[in-house]
C-alpha positions as CSV (number, residue, x, y, z in Angstrom):
1,X,0.0,0.0,0.0
2,X,1.2,3.5,-0.8
3,X,2.5,5.5,2.2
4,X,0.2,8.5,3.1
5,X,1.5,11.9,4.0
6,X,-0.9,12.5,6.8
7,X,-3.1,10.3,9.0
8,X,-5.2,11.6,11.8
9,X,-6.4,9.7,14.8
10,X,-9.2,11.0,16.9
11,X,-13.0,11.1,17.6
12,X,-15.2,12.3,14.9
13,X,-18.5,14.2,15.6
14,X,-21.4,16.0,14.1
15,X,-21.8,19.5,15.3
16,X,-25.2,21.2,15.3
17,X,-24.5,25.0,15.5
18,X,-27.4,26.8,17.3
19,X,-27.0,30.5,16.6
20,X,-28.3,32.3,19.7
21,X,-29.8,35.8,19.2
22,X,-27.7,38.6,20.5
23,X,-30.7,39.9,22.4
24,X,-30.3,40.8,26.1
25,X,-34.0,40.2,26.8
26,X,-33.3,36.6,26.4
27,X,-29.5,35.8,26.4
28,X,-26.4,37.7,27.4
29,X,-22.9,37.1,28.4
30,X,-21.9,37.5,32.1
31,X,-18.3,38.4,32.8
32,X,-16.9,36.6,35.7
33,X,-13.2,37.8,35.6
34,X,-10.7,38.7,33.1
35,X,-10.4,35.1,31.9
36,X,-13.9,33.7,32.1
37,X,-17.4,34.5,31.1
38,X,-20.8,32.7,31.0
39,X,-23.7,32.5,28.7
40,X,-26.8,33.6,30.8
41,X,-30.5,32.9,29.9
42,X,-33.5,32.8,32.1
43,X,-34.2,29.3,33.6
44,X,-37.5,27.7,32.3
45,X,-37.8,30.3,29.5
46,X,-38.3,29.8,25.8
47,X,-35.1,31.2,24.4
48,X,-35.3,32.3,20.7
49,X,-32.5,31.5,18.2
50,X,-31.8,32.6,14.7
51,X,-30.9,29.3,13.0
52,X,-29.4,25.8,13.3
53,X,-26.6,24.5,10.9
54,X,-25.4,20.9,11.1
55,X,-21.8,20.2,10.1
56,X,-20.8,16.6,9.6
57,X,-17.3,14.8,10.0
58,X,-15.7,17.4,12.4
59,X,-13.5,17.0,15.4
60,X,-9.9,17.9,15.9
61,X,-8.3,15.1,13.8
62,X,-11.0,15.2,11.2
63,X,-10.5,18.9,10.8
64,X,-6.8,18.3,10.6
65,X,-7.2,15.6,7.8
66,X,-9.4,18.0,5.7
67,X,-6.8,20.8,6.2
68,X,-4.1,18.6,5.1
69,X,-6.0,17.3,2.0
70,X,-6.8,20.9,0.8
71,X,-3.1,21.8,1.1
72,X,-2.2,19.1,-1.3
73,X,-1.4,16.1,1.1
74,X,-2.6,12.5,0.8
75,X,-4.5,12.1,4.0
76,X,-6.6,9.5,5.8
77,X,-8.5,9.4,9.1
78,X,-8.6,6.7,11.7
79,X,-11.7,7.1,13.6
80,X,-15.0,5.4,14.8
81,X,-18.5,6.1,13.7
82,X,-22.1,4.6,14.1
83,X,-23.5,2.7,11.2
84,X,-26.3,5.2,11.0
85,X,-27.5,8.2,8.9
86,X,-25.1,10.6,10.6
87,X,-22.2,8.2,10.2
88,X,-22.9,7.8,6.3
89,X,-23.0,11.6,6.0
90,X,-19.6,11.9,7.9
91,X,-18.1,9.4,5.5
92,X,-19.5,11.3,2.5
93,X,-18.2,14.6,3.8
94,X,-14.6,13.2,4.3
95,X,-14.6,11.6,0.8
96,X,-15.7,14.9,-0.7
97,X,-12.7,16.6,0.8
98,X,-10.4,14.0,-0.5
99,X,-9.8,12.3,2.9
100,X,-9.3,8.6,2.6
101,X,-11.9,6.6,4.7
102,X,-10.1,3.2,4.5
103,X,-9.5,3.3,8.2
104,X,-12.9,4.5,9.3
105,X,-14.8,1.8,11.3
106,X,-18.7,1.8,11.7
107,X,-20.6,0.0,14.4
108,X,-24.2,-1.1,14.2
109,X,-24.9,-0.8,17.8
110,X,-23.2,2.6,18.6
111,X,-24.4,6.0,17.7
112,X,-22.2,8.6,15.9
113,X,-21.1,11.3,18.2
114,X,-23.4,14.3,18.1
115,X,-22.6,17.6,19.8
116,X,-24.6,20.8,20.2
117,X,-22.9,24.2,19.8
118,X,-24.3,27.2,21.5
119,X,-23.1,29.9,19.3
120,X,-23.2,33.6,20.6
121,X,-21.2,36.4,19.0
122,X,-18.0,34.8,17.5
123,X,-17.6,32.4,20.6
124,X,-19.2,29.1,21.3
125,X,-20.0,26.7,24.2
126,X,-20.3,23.0,23.1
127,X,-22.5,20.4,24.7
128,X,-20.6,17.2,24.3
129,X,-21.3,13.4,24.5
130,X,-18.7,10.9,23.5
131,X,-20.1,7.5,22.8
132,X,-18.0,4.5,24.0
133,X,-16.2,3.0,21.0
134,X,-13.4,0.3,20.9
135,X,-10.0,1.8,20.0
136,X,-7.5,-0.2,18.0
137,X,-5.1,0.6,15.2
138,X,-6.1,-1.0,11.8
139,X,-4.4,-4.4,11.2
140,X,-3.2,-3.4,7.8
141,X,-2.0,0.1,8.8
142,X,0.8,1.4,6.8
143,X,2.7,4.1,8.7
144,X,2.3,7.5,7.2
145,X,4.9,10.2,7.1
146,X,3.0,12.1,9.8
147,X,0.5,10.8,12.3
148,X,-1.6,13.5,13.9
149,X,-3.2,12.6,17.3
150,X,-5.8,14.6,19.1
151,X,-9.0,14.3,21.1
152,X,-10.1,10.8,22.1
153,X,-12.7,9.5,24.7
154,X,-12.2,8.5,28.2
155,X,-11.7,4.8,27.4
156,X,-8.8,5.3,25.3
157,X,-5.8,5.1,27.5
158,X,-4.5,1.7,26.4
159,X,-5.0,2.9,22.8
160,X,-2.3,5.7,23.5
161,X,0.2,3.0,24.6
162,X,-0.6,1.0,21.4
163,X,0.2,4.0,19.4
164,X,3.4,4.7,21.2
165,X,4.5,1.1,20.7
166,X,3.8,1.4,17.0
167,X,5.9,4.6,16.8
168,X,8.8,3.0,18.6
169,X,8.8,0.2,15.9
170,X,8.3,2.6,13.0
171,X,10.7,5.5,13.2
172,X,9.7,6.6,9.6
173,X,6.4,7.9,11.1
174,X,6.5,11.2,12.9
175,X,4.0,12.1,15.6
176,X,2.1,15.4,15.9
177,X,0.2,15.5,19.2
178,X,-2.4,18.1,20.1
179,X,-4.0,16.8,23.2
180,X,-7.7,17.2,24.0
181,X,-9.4,17.6,27.3
182,X,-9.2,14.0,28.3
183,X,-5.6,13.6,27.3
184,X,-4.5,16.6,29.3
185,X,-6.5,15.3,32.3
186,X,-4.7,12.0,32.2
187,X,-1.5,13.8,33.0
188,X,2.0,13.4,31.5
189,X,3.1,10.3,33.7
190,X,0.2,8.3,32.2
191,X,1.2,9.3,28.6
192,X,5.0,9.5,29.1
193,X,5.7,6.9,26.3
194,X,3.6,9.0,24.0
195,X,5.2,12.2,24.8
196,X,8.6,10.6,24.4
197,X,7.8,9.6,20.7
198,X,6.2,13.1,19.9
199,X,8.0,15.1,17.2
200,X,5.7,18.2,17.4
201,X,3.5,19.2,20.4
202,X,0.7,21.7,20.3
203,X,-1.3,23.4,23.0
204,X,-2.3,27.0,24.1
205,X,-0.7,28.8,27.1
206,X,-3.4,27.9,29.6
207,X,-3.1,24.0,28.6
208,X,0.7,24.4,28.8
209,X,0.6,25.6,32.4
210,X,-1.9,22.7,33.3
211,X,0.3,20.1,31.6
212,X,3.5,21.4,33.2
213,X,1.9,22.2,36.6
214,X,3.4,25.6,36.6
215,X,2.4,29.3,36.9
216,X,5.2,30.4,34.4
217,X,3.9,33.6,32.8
218,X,6.2,33.6,29.7
219,X,4.9,31.6,26.7
220,X,8.5,31.3,25.3
221,X,9.7,29.6,28.5
222,X,6.7,27.3,28.4
223,X,7.6,26.2,24.9
224,X,11.2,25.2,26.0
225,X,10.0,23.6,29.2
226,X,7.7,21.4,27.2
227,X,10.5,19.7,25.5
228,X,11.6,18.2,28.8
229,X,8.7,15.7,28.4
230,X,10.0,14.5,25.0
231,X,8.7,16.5,22.1
232,X,11.4,17.8,19.7
233,X,9.4,20.9,18.6
234,X,6.8,22.6,20.7
235,X,4.1,25.1,19.5
236,X,2.3,27.3,22.1
237,X,-0.5,29.6,21.0
238,X,-1.6,32.6,22.8
239,X,-4.8,33.5,21.1
240,X,-4.9,36.9,19.4
241,X,-1.4,37.7,20.9
242,X,0.3,35.3,18.7
243,X,2.2,32.0,18.9
244,X,5.6,30.6,20.0
245,X,7.7,27.8,18.4
246,X,10.7,26.2,20.0
247,X,12.5,24.3,17.2
248,X,15.0,22.6,19.6
249,X,17.4,25.4,19.3
250,X,15.6,28.8,19.2
251,X,12.2,30.2,20.1
252,X,10.3,32.0,17.5
253,X,7.4,34.4,17.9
254,X,4.8,34.6,15.2
255,X,2.0,37.2,15.2
256,X,-1.5,36.6,14.1
257,X,-2.5,37.2,10.4
258,X,-4.6,40.3,10.1
259,X,-8.3,39.6,9.9
260,X,-9.9,40.3,6.7
261,X,-13.1,40.9,8.5
262,X,-14.4,40.5,12.1
263,X,-14.3,36.9,13.1
264,X,-17.7,35.1,12.6
265,X,-17.1,31.8,14.5
266,X,-13.9,30.7,16.2
267,X,-14.5,27.0,16.1
268,X,-11.6,25.1,14.6
269,X,-9.0,28.0,14.8
270,X,-6.6,25.8,16.8
271,X,-7.2,22.7,14.6
272,X,-6.4,24.8,11.4
273,X,-3.2,26.3,13.0
274,X,-1.8,23.0,14.1
275,X,-2.5,20.9,11.1
276,X,-1.3,23.7,8.7
277,X,1.9,23.8,10.6
278,X,2.3,20.1,10.2
279,X,1.3,20.3,6.5
280,X,4.1,22.8,5.8
281,X,6.6,20.6,7.5
282,X,5.4,17.6,5.4
283,X,5.9,19.9,2.3
284,X,9.5,20.5,3.4
285,X,9.3,23.8,5.2
286,X,11.4,24.6,8.3
287,X,9.5,25.3,11.6
288,X,10.1,29.1,11.4
289,X,8.5,29.1,7.9
290,X,5.8,26.7,8.8
291,X,4.6,29.0,11.6
292,X,4.0,31.7,9.0
293,X,1.6,29.3,7.2
294,X,-0.5,28.4,10.2
295,X,-2.2,31.8,11.3
296,X,-3.4,32.3,7.7
297,X,-5.6,29.2,7.8
298,X,-6.8,30.2,11.3
299,X,-7.7,33.6,10.1
300,X,-9.7,32.1,7.1
301,X,-11.5,29.5,9.3
302,X,-13.0,32.0,11.7
303,X,-14.7,33.8,8.9
304,X,-17.0,30.8,8.3
305,X,-19.3,28.5,10.3
306,X,-17.5,25.5,11.7
307,X,-13.9,24.3,11.6
308,X,-13.7,23.2,7.8
309,X,-15.5,25.6,5.5
310,X,-12.9,28.3,5.6
311,X,-9.9,25.9,5.2
312,X,-7.7,27.1,2.3
313,X,-6.1,25.5,-0.6
314,X,-2.3,25.7,-0.9
315,X,-2.7,28.3,-3.7
316,X,-5.1,30.4,-1.6
317,X,-2.8,30.2,1.3
318,X,0.3,31.3,-0.6
319,X,-1.6,34.2,-2.1
320,X,-2.4,35.5,1.3
321,X,1.3,35.0,2.2
322,X,2.4,37.0,-0.7
323,X,0.0,39.8,0.3
324,X,0.9,39.8,4.0
325,X,2.0,43.0,5.8
326,X,5.8,43.6,5.9
327,X,5.8,42.9,9.8
328,X,4.1,39.5,9.2
329,X,7.1,37.3,10.0
330,X,8.6,35.0,12.6
331,X,10.9,36.8,15.1
332,X,13.7,34.9,17.0
333,X,13.5,35.6,20.7
334,X,16.4,35.7,23.1
């Protein structure tokens, strides 16, 4: 079998976006402190909404595979779905975007994951429910150039060890690891074999502090600290403030790409950033150049509903790069 460029591993879901009205008579945002807010609505009330849009075959790794495919890489997804109407629509969506479904498994007695996204302004709160699927690598699995691992359910610990064992036996495959909530909750000791085989690690600054159990305020220091766990390259994102990459020698800071319009929906911004960085590496770019690609796709994704509609082709992304401001470049930090 032909070696693929990019294979994602992770749970796949259907997202139903419920656009809440920005009407303070029914819904508002309550500020708790500088870092947290809440959606507030009257208990027991009938709360009006504008519309619902259902998006199929999403989730961190599914989004990453679509991103890689649009940038010209041969990609596939290892995931579980129900053998139901939602599962069929997810498979069709992946195929439409050029993602191979040869490693997708469907089960008759398990439903496809279905989430509800409460969308208010450009932000969202997601009501999640992960079905309990069996996790196992395909028996005929041919190691890709890049394996991209992200969010999995709470019964997947042994599967992580299986992946680490596979990577130890197949050094030709590099791992990109963007942990989800459960993987962060597990802690680094439980996943130390996986961290040890990680080529590129992604998280945001808040997640980095949780993972490292530190109050360190400087993202550039967090990026260096993360490599003590095993990753060769670490990427720490800091929202609209930019991102930091430690390439094993130097730390690089990258600002965001200027928004072409106010963000419409921020879902998938992190997935597009991480997957585009890996796609650039797979296409032969160095980390300091790859990190100039990543914010462009993030900027584009937040202009559309969901995590995939705004993903760019390579030609579209390179056009944005050619038109970037003069100060849009990676800067080496001391």
